[in-house]
C-alpha positions, 0 to 999 in steps of 0.5 A: 370500900365497895369499889376496893373490893369490886377492883380486887375481884375484877383483878383476880379474874384478870390474873386467872384469866391470863394464867388460863390463856397462857397455859393454853398457849404452851399446850398448843405448842406442845400439841404442835411439836408432837404433830410435827414430830409425827410428820417427821417420822412419817416422812422419814418411813417413806424415805426408807421404804422408797429408797428399798424399792428404788435399789434393794442391793444398796438401800438394804438394810436401812441404816441407823442415823440421826439429824436435826429438822426444825428444832426436831431430833430424830434418831433412828435405830435399825435391828433384826426382827424376830417371829412372834411365833417362834422367835426366829430371825426374819431375814428380810425384815427389820425393826425400825425404832425412831424417837423424835425429841424437842425438849429435855423432859420424857414427854417432849418426845415421840417414839415409833417402831415400825418394820420394813421388809426387802419385798414389797 
């Protein structure tokens, strides 16, 4: 009887350990995708800024775009930027909203807003 109880206790311990290990692996996968999404956003922002710096006439204002890279879907929306003081439009500034998604859940995304200017 004691051996049977010991086996049940050991089995429960192993079961709990395996469940925790699986949960930890899922968490690491999510963190990895979040980090890759951040890198994709950073790369896209730099690409926009470099394009503007190289040819202001051709690459201004930046354009809306969307693409998929490595299982991550990036959507970029460009809109007018407004002064926080008086709400007037800023002619040489654009607001850039980027959303990177990698799954069906709300937390499977990264939303970033930045501003770019025609002049550096």
